[in-house]
N, C-alpha and C positions, 0 to 999 in steps of 0.2 A: 236070188242066191248069189253069194260071193264066189267068184272063180278062184279055186285053190291055187292054181298056178300064178295068177296075178298077185294073190296075197303073199305067196312065197317070194316072188320076185321083188315086191315092194319091201318086204321084211329084209331080204338079203341086201338090197341096195342101202337100206337104212343102217344095217350092221356094218357094211363096208365103209359108209360115210363116217360112222362113229369111230371105227378103228383108224381110219385115215386121220381124223382130227386128233385122236389120242397120240398117234405117232408124230404128227406135225408139231403138237405142243411139246412133246418130250424132246424132240430134236431142235426145236426153235428156242434159242436162248435169248432172243431179243437183240437189240442193237448193241454192238460192241463199242459204240462211240460213248465216251464219258458224258455224263449229264452235268458235271460240276467242273468249274475251272478255278484254280487257286494259284494266282500268279504273284510272286514277290515284286513289289514296285519300289521299295526303298526303306531306309532306316530313318527313324525320327526319335526325338526325345519328348517325353511327357505330352503325348497327344491328348486332345480333348474331343469329346463327342460333338458332332455337328450334323445338321440336316441339310444345309445348303451352303455353298453351291454344289458341293459333292458330299454325299452322306459318308460319314466316318463313324464306325462303331468301334467300341473298345471291348476287348476280352477282359475277364476278371483278372485283376492284378496287372493290367497294362499301364505301368508307370515307368519312368526312367527310360532306358533304351528299349525301343520297340521296333519290330519289323512290321511293315505295312504291306498287306496283301489285298489284291483285288479279287473278290470272291464273286462268282457269277453262276447262276443257273443257266446253263446253255441249251436247255431244251426249248422247244417251241410250244409245248402243250402239256407239261407236267409240273406239278408242284413237288418240291423235293425237301427233304430234311438232310442235315449233315452234322458231323461232329469229328473232332480230332481224335484219331485212333492212336497215334503215337508221334514221337519226334525222332528223327534220325540225324546222326552226325556223320559228316563225310570224313573218312579216314584214308590212309594210304592204300588200304585194301578194299575200299568201297564204303557203302552206306551201312552204318551200324546203329541199332537202337540206342537211344539216349533217354534216361529217366531223369527228369528235372528233380532237383533236390526239393526238400519240403518247402512249402509255402503256398500261397494262394494263386499259383500259376494255372492258367487253363488256356487251351487252344481255341480255335474257332469252332462255332457251332451255330446252327440255325434251324428254325422250323418254319414250314409253310412259305418257302421261297417260291414266288410265282415264276412262271416261264419268262426268261429273259432278264430277270432282275439281277442287279449287281451293285455292290458298294465296296468301299474300302474298309478293312478291318485291321485295327492295330493289335498286335500280339506282343506281349511282354517277352523280353529275351528270356529263354528258359534258365531258371536259376541253376547255377553250377556249371553252365556252359561258358567257356571262354568267349569273350567278345570278338576274338579274331577267328573263331571256328566257323565253318560252313555247316549249315543244317537245313532241314526241310520238314514239312509236316506230311503225315499220312492222314488223309481225311476220308472217312467212310460216309456213304450217302445212300439214300433210298427214296422211293416215291412216297409222297404223302397222299392222303385220300383225294378222290376226284373233287372237282369244284362243288358238285352236288353234296358230297360227303362232308366237305368243309362247312358248307352253309347249314346243313343239318346239325352238325356239331355245335356251331355257333348259336343257332336258334335254340337248341335244347340245353346249351351250356354243359354238355357232356361229350365224352369221346366215344360216340357210338361207332364211328368209322375210324379205326386205328391207322397209325402210320404203317406203311409197308415195311417189309423186311429189308435188311441191308442188302443192297444190290452189288456194290463194288467199292473200291478204295482208289483214290487218286493221290498222286504225289504232288505237292506244291513245287514250284520252281525253287532253286537253291537260294538260300539266304546267305549273303556274305557281305562284309564291309569293305 
């Protein structure tokens, strides 16, 4: 026969452990360290895509005057996705949102960037923004599925394991000529 006091003690310990886990998860927001680095490295004209010696990717519409950024997943164990959330222009009163005029301009974006991966990305100068203006990108990012989830998605050729929710946004360093 089961001892009722022992049963109550084990049940109470289990409930306390469950409550402690719930409070820890609610209060734990994860690392406050960013997972993505977007650093302006220079200005170039009419860049071309290349794989070696240093990989250079081009954003849609990256022709003419372009800003070159080094984009890096700075985690040691997480795949991430990212996309440009907005462009900001530096004014006398601080950073203000800037909406590029019509055209085929787009900022940086990437999917399934493995831990530690980095490359250069050429971004076309935002249409309608003066070439002597200072600007920066606001880039949102989040976790992609685990390595196991990515492998399952690739094998099944379906997105069974979806990308995670947006975790945070980082600002690129300032672009200026």
